[in-house]
Steps between C-alpha positions, in 0.01 A plus 500: 500500500380788282276400209601539137389841368158486341489476119371816327150486357495307168495697180511413133856403416454572130363849566810560711708403200314741274505793740854470632692319225571221745870469602663185637801565723731208562749537786811298584585329827775714642492877515236772447724689260516213252494601134207391287510380142190588297354330199170479315294185543176394335383860458384521865741767618856486621662222695782599732714210617800432721622219714737382773858626526804365681538621859771754576802292609833636619824383345575308817165324485553407134848368577353287782228365269758413237715318756205291622383382155483125459403325175134387510426134447540422130162417343465163331699489179708809586876469544599595861813659356279743307315596821835559670612718210176702506527550878857625471395747230208626714740552792728699271208717388399574860857605577501717189178658621657554844789682334261713294608345170174317431209714376242484776156654522443696820200391708288780357549401137258268324658170396199271457204685340171326443487498121157342450269643767152517354125495568299239316129424486398138494153342534351821640773552760806727509850385595833664571778278357879510482807276495752463784816705449813504717818531291750228585244278673537227239340225712210737588501425874477868595869559584810568292761267653768249409220248438416688180813349347316168462275613207809635325669163547197312368463715187865592452578606139140461381384761249168653395471230234484226766160316520445586866619859475161668547375264773813459715846583366445875447441536876880487542574748222528797736689728263245430219775403254309198366758263651554357850866543591734626768411861424157442652669485841546878491125545549519287815801698624331837449172391663637265766258454794215689329170360631147479367272292721183622332305811406266737683218672311381848601214711368442874500195713429687833496773436239749365750472759777390226741504123468291208622647154539313255276681166523834328540594220260788282623733336251340165582177621341666542159487229236786255466726466198664786314411773526299493823182704462275690741128573472258695720127547451420875512135466396296767681807665654458879527807701394646744255861390560660167589848434633675164516801488734733203536586412861795312651496201736450727801191646333663835424394663175598823329248700699678395819206288606421138573146446373503134406231335708443815710180571691570864584737771386622824663594644160847529353630790707725757337830346602612846609561593867167576666429855625522550875450760771736797490704633792648848520747496796539817703713621788563294814411606852614303808249442778689282748806275526649250741781248531360148453716206622506147351269390781222715347305812578244746362438856381180705519392814320477822702164594653329771302726446200438351157606157629292491816382143545774360274749257656780275377586178684836321463504135613814338644750423224366757253827695536846340505627786716370812669378764254340842519156478341319813384127528439369792297285613210552596137311784332461308173172414328361165383254485210338154497338344195241334719380593849569808710842591638513497880685834495806398704853411393695340785878512476702242695880539496806369685860608553621154399370210294156560350427128472337330798558135587150447640169665398435836664137600568358844423166588664287798394154641583210325328302752288161360609186402310482218247848582372793268434848658534747333261867560596782561253871565512651743248809361326806689377334560163198666660266204437258342747570149628236305694564434871338243725200616702542308827221642717179698462332601826211747450411475869846618601512739205825362355640293217850353465732383222850356484820604328856372465684825445494875553330703230194713419161347582139595431156345456212525254139472615236278342140594583313170529158642582369455146636144474571561130701228324480651153826698497779378275874474559745336259876455556552404132645172626405181313623151601569403137732797467615598849494173696746212495480241224565200728258345746531513880627145555746580779866400512751298698498786751124559526316190386163642603524782247637851470190701414600810696824521303298496177249768594733740680780488242257532208342801672842659555620424147187643336531821698878551497626336180236451231486867401863481383550129449333189358179348632554231760302214343722436196820573696718286728411164346859391432591158642771541765621181661190299583261797498402810304612848596138587583475209743819611672364856530180387672689277744738784589215750536300263719800440727568875522142567610408208718796542733335824603132421447507164676656660808246784504188340359292666772565835335380388159129448450469259792472728802233722347203395286305733274156417368483382141366827365769691691759270343350562157500878547857492631627288207327728250638811670854357512501402131372844399742698717816291461445396137611156615355159578422405860637181658221296662506227761226241455424218737237261625334483838472123461648327803649156533688316771770376264527759220567871480238727344598583142656844442605664177628830357340666197494864387211719388562720197155625396165555675171609348132444579574254778746294293862463616738358238808331643836358401521148641847336480334160478354601160773681301383714212131471599330839477156366590537423869329705768223515756175685551369730771152355550201577721297809587632843610606479861543124474756446225704182493770362273399196298709192576825502302609177331253298712757501782581850626223684679689792655681773305719760670742755363868517595641850533852451376586857405745548785611139537860420581651212302826327580601533137382786276313389189736715296791277607305190393427659163868588454597136558225385262626729225841337547333156465585420864853413399373206296378293797202486734731373775736718704853532362809606695824628355816639664632812330796597721708183468539197277464153644844352561668840534789544743487806727704646786212615723363310796167688505436624144179670387309265270245662265238341278148510366191285535219503244162435654308279258158402638539675836695789647821380662530693826782302656796294390662263746869455428688209651868595516679181600165404663483831691155653431478864393168671421506756218219738398491588128360833387197517267732467200644176643843640591671378818840504669649364822825439682607137464692341791762297311756254624850459369503270195184381320159647596159390378191723481143383440201727429133432580223756417199558725164667445246616757193277497181644652457385859798263462804729511805438285511178300734372229405602147535287189837590355765398252781371722829661393693236691783568744699816444870463585754759611866431587676720756870535579448682834692425815344233718299588814541356847150633582229608254151590627210576261163639614181515291131545592162473331318829564515821297524844662672361808847548649672200656863539610791258529742521797818294560699521826863385482683325790643833619149644542509723186168525317469530122163660419331772294659786700847342500528296182879446498696356793824701478692240698392169349375618157159330542246697293125549445453576132170695511198592709179408311221714645198411284477126499628160392879554527752352457738638757844337541766499767831363371819405687759388245811290558708812427330679793587444865316179592472377860503126431350284772302797638121552461338770283140585594237571230197714591203653318300810585161603353552875466185616317186349351136438581475134396642175637781372281679175434879510489763267358856519633774289338834462676805354322824412681839426344413549136696283256649268765436144607336633820253721311159509666179675388196542725166667417263637763140614450265672740247778557516842667169678558597826672721787389659774711728761343591641843639167620773437243820543705720187500438277798139606558227238525126458472238363255654705217830307532600145406828319564597261221790338686874497573733368228866406536741488204754219535837521332 
């Protein structure tokens, strides 16, 4: 861990007062733009004071807080009915504030100034002294909550003439009227949830241009009784300016820092987006192109051209279908903030989808010498994003990196020959401002923790959102169901990432190992050129026969003089965590992190594919996840109990994701399973195979668990959904569904005369038997219906067949056959099986082979 900055050389405090007319600056706990109130005190200069303010709460949040209020336990001698009355009035005030009818100070306005901050000399020593101030915190526990009603209840209707007014009762006189009454609740309502867990003291020797952390005084260190008082010995302290800043229970003070108990400090950071490398795109020039099939392939730059020695390798499954891939150059220019541009802009493009399903490897010539090439992808906004360096082979003269989509690519060179660790790079990220407020405790879905969701989402949010929106730390702390919105975000982000990262862990920091100084130089270069933090993968080489080595995700946001400061999700709001680059030039090594992790590697996530975009997660969070952390399903096309005249209606609905992205919904229609794929907004629709009379539909959501496939998510069961139909009955009704997307399975029925009903002849002109649709991209359902009003050959067999027309994966099918609907001889049979091979050229009725399956022969009986 980095040491606390050294204290400046001592100087005479009194001479500083005489020369600079010593100024004490007192800062509040919330925002850097807080107003200051000034007053004269003891002839020693001006005292500027401010204090905590209520957090910014939306109307919806205030309404939720009002609804959850419960009367606190009535103190001894206080009528419980009075506590109930006070609670009801506080709830009313919160609702008034939600509606904008209650005067409310914004977070930047001072509401609790320190009115008695002073310096006092005593017995040859000097002390800084002040009284605790947090308007509305009548019980002085650090938080303005419903529990502050108790002091009002105890001292209700007491006035300033009461014997205990100065020592106790006046603590509940929030409006300073000289009387404790119901009007004092307004102060609680305006400042609800304001926190003051203690105060940080800072000193400056240049009139506030830069600050040094002096000490943190928690609330527990204050005296008891009313008012609670703080004292700090400043004898011998060198300064010309002092600042006192209240901090909340996460350690966040007005300066955006968490200094209480710190041992090292990266500085406050500006809070503004960090500068980054600039890219000036130019014109494109194609070098070579080729059609790449789903089975994989490669491209190589032309000999003698700008891309000689450059190749692109596509593994099997990277493309869902054949695509023409073009490899070329771009005449643009990159101006790095740190390092030297490699001089080449590679342009990779396709004639179809730009997103790859598996990581594609780009290999380029190694520049030689003691140089580290650091690869980047250039996003749509012209900014650099860090890619994963997967191989460095000086002997072969090549290096390689991975990508998940087609774009512009380049690299920046770090010259390591001087082994200089003194360069600085700062992403202006600080955990107490830009990290999550909750700790990485895991969830019902990932009990071991969700650290990667924390670091990756916080990195994305800081880069994409913070410039135009609120900081992450004080945001998304609303309780939703059994969790907070921030906890739901990190679970969703972790699931979105690990489904990809777990499957391709060999491409991320595991298959290629840089030396510690190379890692340090790469992290520094990436922070400087992207203006963003860098996600790190830390682990231990400890081995055990019965336990897995510990692994963890943190992110680096500032490096300087061999110190790397990191955001660690296990320590929310802690700006003091980091590690050191120790040793001699040529033999650098990272100091052990947290006494557990001994290896630190970067993860190049700039071109990473996620199953769910972080923007979609943020959109759900801003809508409070529909009020629940569990999945919720609703049907929008029909009302339960409705009567319809369609046998196979289209049912539409929505599913809200909650803790995890819902990628499938299994619908049981009269026990017939149908698999539905919602879009990223949760919308879905399907054809429902209904019977005549009452029909019952059940819905079960599924999420994709890493290495486990689809499993049932926690959800709010909507119960059975009922639809009544008045359709004609069917002598034969066949329903086909299957479990694999992007596949085409076909239903065939042969009648006793030898006539086939199939996708090329859906309607039997003689009998009236009909196939309703041909689903060509997966799941079904497909239906063949022979109604009583059609020509039915009773006592004769009807054959049911399946053919796997197109697809590259084995699939499981479910075929349900119903005979004599609505009669005493009604019979329903369900058949399940697998087909592994497809053959689009073998689909004529009556063909056979491994791409065909016969379900059986079924005879309707009159």
